[in-house]
C-alpha positions as CSV (number, residue, x, y, z in Angstrom):
1,M,75.4,88.1,93.5
2,S,77.9,89.2,96.2
3,V,79.9,92.3,95.6
4,T,82.9,90.9,97.3
5,K,84.3,87.8,95.6
6,T,87.4,85.8,96.1
7,I,90.0,86.2,93.4
8,Q,89.6,82.6,92.3
9,Q,86.0,83.4,91.2
10,E,87.1,86.4,89.1
11,P,87.8,86.3,85.4
12,V,91.3,85.6,84.2
13,E,91.9,89.3,83.1
14,Y,91.0,90.5,86.7
15,Q,93.4,87.9,88.2
16,E,96.2,89.1,85.9
17,R,95.6,92.8,86.9
18,A,95.5,91.8,90.5
19,L,99.1,90.5,90.3
20,D,100.4,94.0,89.3
21,A,98.4,96.0,91.8
22,V,98.9,96.7,95.5
23,C,95.2,96.6,96.2
24,V,92.5,95.7,93.7
25,N,89.1,96.9,94.8
26,E,86.5,97.2,92.1
27,S,83.2,98.5,93.0
28,H,80.2,97.3,91.1
29,L,78.0,100.1,92.4
30,T,76.8,102.8,90.0
31,H,76.1,106.3,91.1
32,P,74.9,109.5,89.4
33,W,77.7,111.6,87.7
34,W,77.6,114.3,90.4
35,Y,78.8,111.8,93.0
36,N,82.3,112.4,91.5
37,F,82.4,116.0,92.9
38,K,83.6,114.5,96.2
39,Y,86.8,113.5,94.4
40,L,87.1,117.1,93.1
41,A,86.7,118.4,96.6
42,V,89.3,116.1,98.1
43,G,91.7,117.0,95.2
44,L,91.3,120.7,95.8
45,V,92.0,120.2,99.6
46,F,95.1,118.2,98.8
47,G,96.2,120.8,96.3
48,V,96.0,123.5,98.9
49,V,97.8,121.4,101.4
50,F,100.6,120.6,98.8
51,V,101.0,124.3,98.1
52,K,101.0,125.4,101.8
53,A,103.4,122.6,102.8
54,E,105.7,123.5,99.9
55,I,105.5,119.9,98.6
56,I,105.2,121.2,95.0
57,S,108.1,123.6,95.3
58,W,110.8,122.8,92.8
59,Y,113.4,124.2,95.2
60,R,112.2,121.9,98.0
61,I,112.4,118.9,95.7
62,Q,115.9,119.9,94.6
63,E,117.0,120.2,98.3
64,M,115.7,116.7,98.9
65,F,117.7,115.2,96.0
66,R,120.8,117.1,97.0
67,L,120.4,115.9,100.6
68,E,120.4,119.5,101.8
69,S,117.1,119.5,103.7
70,F,115.0,117.1,105.8
71,H,111.7,118.8,104.8
72,M,110.5,116.4,102.1
73,Y,111.9,113.4,103.8
74,G,109.8,114.3,106.9
75,I,106.7,114.7,104.8
76,I,107.3,111.4,102.9
77,G,108.1,109.6,106.1
78,S,105.0,110.9,107.8
79,A,102.9,109.7,104.9
80,I,104.4,106.2,105.1
81,V,103.7,106.0,108.8
82,V,100.1,107.2,108.4
83,G,99.6,104.8,105.5
84,A,101.0,101.9,107.5
85,I,98.8,102.7,110.5
86,S,95.8,103.1,108.3
87,I,96.3,99.7,106.6
88,F,96.8,98.1,110.1
89,I,93.6,99.6,111.3
90,I,91.6,98.5,108.2
91,K,92.9,94.9,108.5
92,R,92.6,94.7,112.3
93,F,89.0,96.0,112.5
94,N,87.8,94.8,109.1
95,I,86.8,98.3,108.1
96,K,84.6,98.5,105.0
97,T,84.2,101.2,102.4
98,I,81.6,103.9,102.9
99,Y,79.3,101.8,100.8
100,G,79.8,98.6,102.9
101,E,82.2,96.8,100.5
102,E,85.0,94.8,101.9
103,V,88.6,96.1,101.4
104,E,90.9,93.3,100.2
105,F,94.7,93.3,100.3
106,H,96.6,90.8,98.1
107,P,100.2,89.8,98.8
108,K,102.8,91.0,96.3
109,T,106.2,89.6,95.4
110,F,109.3,91.6,94.7
111,N,110.8,91.8,91.1
112,K,113.6,93.6,89.3
113,G,111.1,95.7,87.3
114,Q,110.2,97.6,90.5
115,V,113.9,98.7,90.9
116,I,114.1,99.8,87.3
117,G,110.8,101.6,87.5
118,G,111.7,103.3,90.8
119,L,115.0,104.5,89.3
120,L,113.3,105.9,86.3
121,F,110.6,107.6,88.5
122,G,113.3,109.1,90.8
123,L,115.3,110.3,87.8
124,G,112.3,112.0,86.2
125,W,111.3,113.5,89.6
126,A,114.8,114.9,90.1
127,M,115.0,116.3,86.6
128,T,111.5,117.9,86.4
129,G,110.9,118.7,90.1
130,A,107.5,117.1,89.7
131,C,105.9,113.8,90.6
132,P,102.4,112.7,89.5
133,G,100.5,113.8,92.7
134,P,101.5,117.5,92.7
135,L,101.5,118.0,88.9
136,F,98.1,119.5,88.9
137,A,98.8,121.7,91.9
138,Q,101.9,123.0,90.2
139,I,100.0,123.8,87.1
140,G,97.3,125.4,89.2
141,T,99.8,127.8,90.8
142,G,100.8,129.0,87.4
143,A,103.8,126.9,86.6
144,T,102.5,126.1,83.2
145,V,105.8,124.6,82.1
146,I,104.8,121.5,84.1
147,I,102.2,120.8,81.4
148,A,105.2,119.2,79.5
149,S,105.8,117.0,82.5
150,L,102.1,116.0,82.7
151,L,102.1,115.2,79.0
152,S,105.3,113.2,79.4
153,A,103.8,111.2,82.3
154,L,100.7,110.4,80.3
155,A,102.9,109.3,77.3
156,G,105.0,107.2,79.6
157,T,101.9,105.5,81.2
158,W,100.6,104.8,77.7
159,L,103.9,103.4,76.6
160,Y,104.0,101.1,79.7
161,G,100.6,99.8,78.9
162,Y,101.5,99.2,75.3
163,F,104.8,97.3,76.1
164,R,103.6,95.8,79.4
165,D,103.7,92.2,78.3
166,K,107.2,92.5,77.0
167,L,108.7,94.2,80.2
168,P,110.3,92.4,83.1
169,H,107.7,91.8,85.8
């Protein structure tokens, strides 16, 4: 059985999830539990980079939303450029995962739910000074009040999953 299948061969549940995702790549490989330490290592490196680049700074985030500084816009813009170049290279040279699996990109359509979700995300980010990526780095630096933001993000994710079928997609 081939690891890479076309979406037409996948079960209906997989096809439905593929409509909501930017990229659906499910590996069917199984590894020992200690293989997950690589994710911990990458997370720690990103956390250090976030702290050193002041990405997790509440003051930097407030500067961004008040249009007082280019710092965060430069970082976000750089990330978009690196991501776009990476996707271009992956598609152009048919790069596979480190385990030899094909990376598949599926076209997505625009819908009004993305605007509503983006506005809610931005509002929460502006109010709390935290977005999902740096939450753990902020907690790790001692800003334990961010635990409330983490719990709120988890509750919001759960609520979305619960009401997903009733929301505009």
